[in-house]
N, C-alpha and C positions, 0 to 999 in steps of 0.2 A: 739391673742389666747389667749386662757383660759383653765387651767387646770381643769380637770373635775374630781380631787379627786379619782381617780381610777388609782393608776400603774402610775402616775405622767403623764399622755398621756393626751395631748396638742390637742384641738379642735378649730374650728374658733370661733371667740367671737360672739355673738349676740346681739347686742343693745336692742332688744326687751325683756322684762320680760316675761319669759315662762310662769311665774303665770298668766300673764294678757291674754296671747295666750290660754291657757289652759280653764280661769275664763268665757271668750267671748265664747271657743267652746262650752263648757259644758251648757252654758245658751241658747246658738242660737240653741245647737241641741236637746234642750229640755229632757237631760238625767235624771232617776231617780239616786240619790246620792247611794242608795243600791244597784242598779244595777250596776253601775259604779263600785264602791268598792268591789263587788263582783267579776265581771271580772278582774281588775287590779291585784285580791289577785289569780286569776286561773292562771295568767300570768307570776306571780311570785312576785309581789309586797307585801310588807311587812308594810307598812304602815296601823294604824288602821283610821276605820271610820271617827273621827273625825278629825284626822291629814287631813286626804283627801279632809274634808269639809273645814278646814281651809287654805289650800294650794288653794283651787279652789274660796277663798273669798279673796285670797294675802294677808293672815294674818299668813303664814308661810312659810318657805322654807324648801325644802325636800332634801336629796343627788342628784345628777345626776341621778345615775340609777333610783331611784324612779319615778324623774320626766319623764326620759322618757318610763317608762311604764305607766305611768298616759296619757300621750300623745298619746301612742300606744293604749290602753284601747278606748281613745275617738274615735282617727281615726277608730277603728275596729267597735267600736258600732255604729257611725254614719253610714259609710258605708254598715253594715249590717242590718240597720234600727233598731235595737232590741230595 
């Protein structure tokens, strides 16, 4: 279990680096960075476009909630074919 940083809630640990997972899905989905950032902000994300780009290139970590929102945005964009 690892601490997700929100109210001390524990969630099951995942050995895979979530940045790597997001980066792979971003590249494989042929997603436009600006489009992803706009969608991500629309669902409550608050990292700027530069931070999102750094995260997707595995150069930066973000808080767990922001990582979840990025993953949600990628999933929804690829599912909708945007």
